[in-house]
C-alpha positions in Angstrom: -16.8 8.0 -15.8 -13.5 6.1 -14.2 -10.7 7.7 -12.6 -8.7 7.5 -15.9 -10.8 10.6 -17.1 -9.7 12.4 -14.1 -6.1 11.5 -14.5 -6.1 12.8 -18.2 -7.9 16.0 -16.7 -5.3 16.6 -14.2 -2.3 15.5 -16.2 -1.8 19.1 -17.4 -2.0 20.8 -14.0 1.1 19.0 -12.4 3.9 20.0 -14.4 7.2 20.7 -12.4 6.8 24.7 -12.5 3.3 24.6 -11.4 4.2 23.4 -7.9 6.5 26.5 -7.6 3.6 29.0 -7.8 2.5 28.6 -4.2 3.7 30.4 -1.3 3.8 30.0 2.5 0.9 32.0 2.9 -1.1 29.5 0.6 0.1 26.7 3.0 -1.1 28.4 6.0 -4.4 29.4 4.5 -5.0 25.7 3.6 -4.2 24.6 7.1 -7.0 26.9 8.3 -9.6 25.3 6.1 -11.9 22.4 7.1 -12.3 20.6 3.8 -9.5 20.7 1.3 -9.7 20.3 -2.5 -7.3 19.4 -5.2 -5.4 22.9 -5.3 -4.9 22.6 -1.5 -3.5 19.1 -2.1 -1.3 20.6 -4.6 -0.2 23.4 -1.9 0.5 20.7 0.6 2.7 19.0 -1.8 4.6 22.1 -3.1 7.9 23.3 -2.2 6.6 26.0 0.1 4.9 23.3 2.1 8.3 21.8 2.9 9.1 25.0 5.2 5.9 24.5 7.1 6.2 20.6 8.2 5.8 21.5 12.0 2.5 23.2 11.3 1.5 20.6 9.1 2.6 17.8 11.4 0.4 19.4 14.4 -2.7 19.3 12.1 -2.2 15.8 10.9 -1.7 14.4 14.6 -4.7 16.1 15.8 -7.0 14.7 12.9 -5.4 11.2 13.2 -6.3 10.9 16.9 -9.7 12.4 16.2 -10.4 9.8 13.7 -8.3 6.6 14.8 -7.6 7.3 18.4 -4.2 6.2 19.8 -4.1 2.7 18.1 -1.8 1.3 15.4 -3.0 -1.8 13.4 -0.4 -4.5 12.9 -0.3 -7.0 9.8 2.0 -9.4 8.2 2.4 -10.0 4.5 2.6 -13.8 3.4 4.2 -14.5 0.1 2.3 -17.5 -1.5 4.1 -17.8 -4.9 6.8 -15.7 -6.9 6.0 -17.2 -10.5 5.4 -14.1 -12.7 4.9 -13.6 -16.6 5.5 -9.9 -16.4 8.8 -8.0 -17.1 8.9 -5.1 -14.9 12.3 -3.4 -14.9 12.2 -2.8 -11.1 11.1 -6.1 -9.4 12.9 -9.1 -8.3 9.9 -11.4 -9.5 10.2 -10.2 -13.3 10.0 -13.0 -15.5 13.6 -12.3 -17.1 15.4 -13.5 -13.8 16.6 -17.0 -13.7 16.1 -18.3 -10.1 14.2 -21.0 -8.5 10.6 -20.2 -8.3 8.2 -21.2 -5.6 4.4 -22.0 -4.7 3.4 -23.0 -1.5 1.6 -26.0 -1.2 -1.5 -26.4 1.1 0.3 -28.0 4.0 3.1 -25.2 3.6 0.5 -22.6 3.8 -0.7 -24.1 7.1 2.6 -24.2 8.4 3.5 -20.8 7.5 0.0 -19.7 8.9 0.8 -21.2 12.3 4.2 -19.5 12.5 2.6 -16.0 11.8 -0.5 -16.7 13.9 1.8 -17.4 16.8 3.2 -14.0 16.8 -0.3 -12.8 17.7 -0.9 -11.2 14.3 -4.7 -11.7 13.0 -4.7 -9.5 10.0 -2.6 -10.8 7.0 -1.9 -9.8 3.6 -1.2 -12.6 1.0 0.8 -11.9 -2.1 1.8 -13.7 -5.4 3.6 -13.1 -8.5 1.4 -12.3 -11.4 0.9 -15.6 -13.3 -2.8 -16.9 -13.8 -1.3 -20.4 -14.7 0.5 -20.9 -11.4 -1.6 -18.7 -9.1 -5.0 -18.9 -10.4 -7.9 -17.6 -8.3 -8.7 -21.1 -7.5 -5.2 -21.2 -5.9 -5.8 -18.1 -4.0 -9.2 -19.3 -2.9 -7.9 -22.5 -1.6 -5.2 -20.7 0.5 -7.7 -18.4 1.8 -9.8 -21.3 2.9 -6.9 -22.5 5.1 -5.9 -19.1 6.3 -9.3 -18.1 7.6 -8.8 -20.8 10.2 -6.1 -18.7 11.7 -6.7 -15.1 10.8 -9.7 -12.8 11.2 -8.8 -10.8 8.3 -7.5 -11.7 4.8 -6.2 -9.4 2.2 -4.8 -10.0 -1.1 -2.5 -8.5 -3.3 -2.4 -10.2 -6.4 -2.7 -9.5 -10.2 -5.7 -7.3 -11.4 -8.7 -9.3 -11.3 -12.2 -9.3 -12.8 -15.2 -7.8 -10.6 -16.7 -11.3 -10.6 -13.1 -12.9 -9.5 -13.0 -10.5 -6.7 -16.4 -11.4 -5.8 -15.5 -15.1 -5.7 -12.7 -14.4 -3.3 -14.8 -12.1 -1.1 -17.4 -15.2 -0.7 -14.2 -17.3 0.4 -13.4 -14.9 3.0 -11.2 -12.1 1.7 -12.1 -8.7 2.9 -9.5 -6.4 1.9 -7.4 -5.5 -1.4 -4.3 -4.1 -1.8 -3.1 -3.0 -5.3 -0.4 -0.4 -6.2 -0.6 1.4 -9.5 3.2 1.7 -9.2 3.4 4.6 -11.4 0.5 7.0 -12.3 2.5 8.7 -15.2 1.2 6.8 -18.0 4.1 7.2 -20.2 6.5 6.3 -17.3 4.4 3.3 -16.8 4.8 2.0 -20.1 8.7 2.3 -20.1 8.8 0.6 -16.7 6.6 -2.5 -17.9 8.0 -4.1 -20.8 5.9 -7.1 -21.5 3.1 -9.1 -19.9 -0.5 -8.2 -18.9 0.8 -5.6 -16.2 1.7 -3.5 -19.3 -2.0 -2.7 -19.6 -2.2 0.6 -17.7 -6.1 1.0 -17.5 -6.6 -2.5 -16.4 -4.3 -2.1 -13.4 -5.7 1.5 -12.8 -9.3 0.3 -12.7 -9.0 -2.6 -10.6 -9.2 -1.0 -7.2 -12.8 0.3 -8.0 -13.6 -3.2 -9.1 -12.7 -4.3 -5.8 -14.9 -1.7 -4.4 -17.7 -2.9 -6.5 -17.1 -6.3 -5.5 -17.7 -5.3 -2.0 -14.3 -5.6 -0.2 -14.3 -3.9 3.3 -11.1 -2.1 2.6 -9.3 -1.2 -0.5 -5.5 0.2 -0.2 -3.7 1.8 -3.2 -0.3 3.5 -3.6 2.5 4.4 -5.9 6.2 3.1 -5.7 8.0 6.2 -5.0 11.1 7.0 -6.9 10.1 6.1 -10.4 8.6 9.4 -11.2 8.2 12.9 -9.6 7.1 12.2 -6.1 4.9 15.2 -6.0 3.1 14.0 -9.2 2.7 10.6 -7.9 1.5 11.5 -4.3 -0.7 13.9 -5.9 -2.5 11.3 -8.1 -2.4 8.6 -5.4 -4.6 11.1 -3.0 -6.9 12.1 -5.9 -7.4 8.5 -6.6 -8.2 7.8 -3.1 -10.7 10.8 -2.8 -12.3 9.6 -6.0 -13.0 6.0 -4.4 -14.0 7.4 -1.2 -16.5 9.8 -2.8 -18.1 7.1 -5.0 -17.9 4.2 -2.5 -18.4 5.4 0.9 -19.2 1.9 2.3 -15.5 0.9 1.6 -12.6 1.9 3.9 -9.9 3.4 1.5 -6.4 3.5 2.5 -3.1 4.7 1.0 0.6 3.6 1.2 3.7 5.6 0.5 6.2 2.9 -0.3 9.8 4.1 -1.4 11.8 2.0 -4.0 14.2 -0.3 -2.3 17.0 -2.4 -3.9 16.1 -5.9 -5.6 17.6 -8.6 -7.8 18.1 -6.4 -10.8 20.1 -3.2 -11.6 17.4 -0.6 -11.8 17.8 2.6 -10.1 15.2 4.9 -9.6 15.5 8.4 -11.5 13.9 10.4 -8.7 15.3 10.6 -5.0 12.7 10.7 -2.5 14.3 11.9 0.8 13.0 11.3 4.3 11.7 14.8 4.5 9.8 14.3 1.2 8.2 11.2 2.8 7.2 13.2 5.9 5.6 15.7 3.6 3.6 13.1 1.4 2.3 11.6 4.7 1.0 14.6 6.3 -0.4 15.6 2.9 -2.2 12.4 2.9 -3.6 12.7 6.3 -4.5 16.4 5.9 -6.3 15.6 2.6 -7.7 12.4 3.5 -8.8 12.6 7.3 -10.7 9.4 7.1 -8.1 7.2 5.2 -5.9 4.5 6.7 -2.3 5.2 6.1 0.2 2.2 5.9 3.9 2.5 6.5 5.9 -0.6 5.4 9.2 -2.2 6.6 10.8 -0.6 3.4 11.6 2.2 5.8 14.2 2.0 8.5 13.3 1.4 12.1 14.4 5.0 13.5 12.3 6.6 10.7 9.4 4.5 11.3 9.3 5.2 14.8 9.4 8.9 14.1 6.5 8.8 11.7 4.0 6.8 14.0 2.4 10.0 15.3 2.2 11.8 11.9 -0.8 10.1 10.3 0.1 6.5 10.1 -2.5 4.1 11.2 -1.1 0.7 10.1 2.2 -0.9 10.2 3.7 -4.3 9.0 5.6 -6.3 11.4 7.8 -9.5 11.5 8.0 -9.3 7.8 9.7 -11.6 5.2 9.4 -10.8 1.2 10.4 -14.4 0.4 7.9 -17.1 -0.5 7.4 -19.2 2.7 9.8 -16.7 4.4 8.6 -17.5 7.9 9.1 -21.3 7.8 11.2 -22.3 4.6 14.7 -21.4 3.6 16.4 -20.1 0.4 13.8 -18.0 -1.0 14.4 -14.9 -3.3 12.9 -11.7 -1.8 11.0 -9.3 -3.7 12.8 -6.5 -2.3 15.0 -5.7 0.6 13.4 -4.8 4.0 14.9 -2.2 6.2 13.0 -2.9 9.4 13.5 -6.4 10.4 12.0 -6.2 13.9 9.6 -8.7 15.5 5.9 -8.2 16.0 6.7 -8.2 19.8 9.6 -5.5 19.2 7.3 -3.4 17.0 4.3 -3.9 19.8 6.8 -2.7 22.6 8.1 0.3 20.5 4.4 1.3 20.1 3.4 1.0 23.9 6.5 3.0 24.8 5.2 5.6 22.5 1.7 5.5 24.2 0.1 3.8 21.2 -1.8 0.6 21.5 -1.1 -2.1 19.0 -4.1 -3.8 17.6 -3.8 -7.1 16.4 -7.5 -7.8 15.5 -10.1 -5.4 14.9 -12.4 -7.2 12.5 -14.2 -10.8 12.2 -16.2 -11.7 9.1 -19.7 -13.1 10.4 -20.6 -16.5 9.3 -24.0 -16.5 7.8 -26.3 -19.6 8.2 
C-alpha cells in the first residue's frame, strides 16, 4: 500500500471545522508526550496551538539541538534548463509563456559549478523544467558527471522518474532527491495543473517513494503553501514524511515549507499563509518529525529567516539564483522571486553571530573499486 491510500483515508479527517475541536489543554498534553501520532499533529496545527507557539518553540529548539546539534547545512540550487511541457497555473516555466528558454551546455555547467564552488558550498541541488526531450535523464547524468568534480553532494529536483531512472542517476553520483507534491488536495491539484504529465497526481505523489526504493541517501518533500488550506497541506506533508520514515528508515527524510512567491503570470494564491502560520508549521514539523531535516528557502525575507534558525530549521539555501545559469550568465527568466538575496558569506556570518556553525560539507560518496 502506498501513501495514496493514506491520503484517501485521512481526507475526510481534515475539514475546516475539525481543526476547531481542539483546545489549549489538548496542545499542552501533546507537548508533554514523547511520541506523537496523527491526532497530535492535527492538534499542533490547530487554531488552539496558535496561542501556544512559545511553548512549542521551546520544545522544538530542544529537539533540534538534541538531534542536530548547533549546525546549519548550507546549499545552493543550480538551474540547468527551463524547458517545460506542463501548463501549471502558478509557475514561470509553464509552457504557455513565451520567453527565450535556456539549457546549459557542458561548458556552461562547468563554469556555473566553478562559480558556486568558489563560495565554499559543497552541497548542490540541480533543477530543470519538466521536459524529457530537452532535459532527459542522459542530460542530467552528463551534468552530474561534471558537478561531481566540484561538489561532495549532488541532489536533483527534476520531473518524476521511474525507480530504474533514479537508480541510474544514483550510480552517476546523485545522492539526494527533492520533489514537492505542490498540492496534496487532489481536486485542487487537478485545477492547478492544466496539461502535461505533471497533471497525473499519483505519479508525482509516488515519486519520493521510488527515490527511497532506488537508494538515495536523502529525500526531501513539501507542499507549496498558499494554494490550498495551509493546515491541510502541512498535515499531509508531515504524514507523508512519517510514512516514508517508517517504511525506509535507511533514508534521511526531510521537509520544506515554501510559501508561494510572485512569478511571470497572474496567479494569486487563494489562501494567505502569514508569518505566524509559517512558524506554527515549522514547529509542528519539528515536534512531529524530530529526526527530519527542515529546509528554509530564500523565498522568505532575510529578517524572518534570521528569526527562524533556532526553531527547527536545519538546512538553508544561500547565494541563490532561480535563473538558468544565474551565477554566470545574464538575462534569464527566474522561476520565482527570491526574498533573501544574501551571499553565502553573509548567511554564514549571520549564523555564526547566532552561535550556529555553517556546514558546507558533511557528506562524501565513497568511490568503489
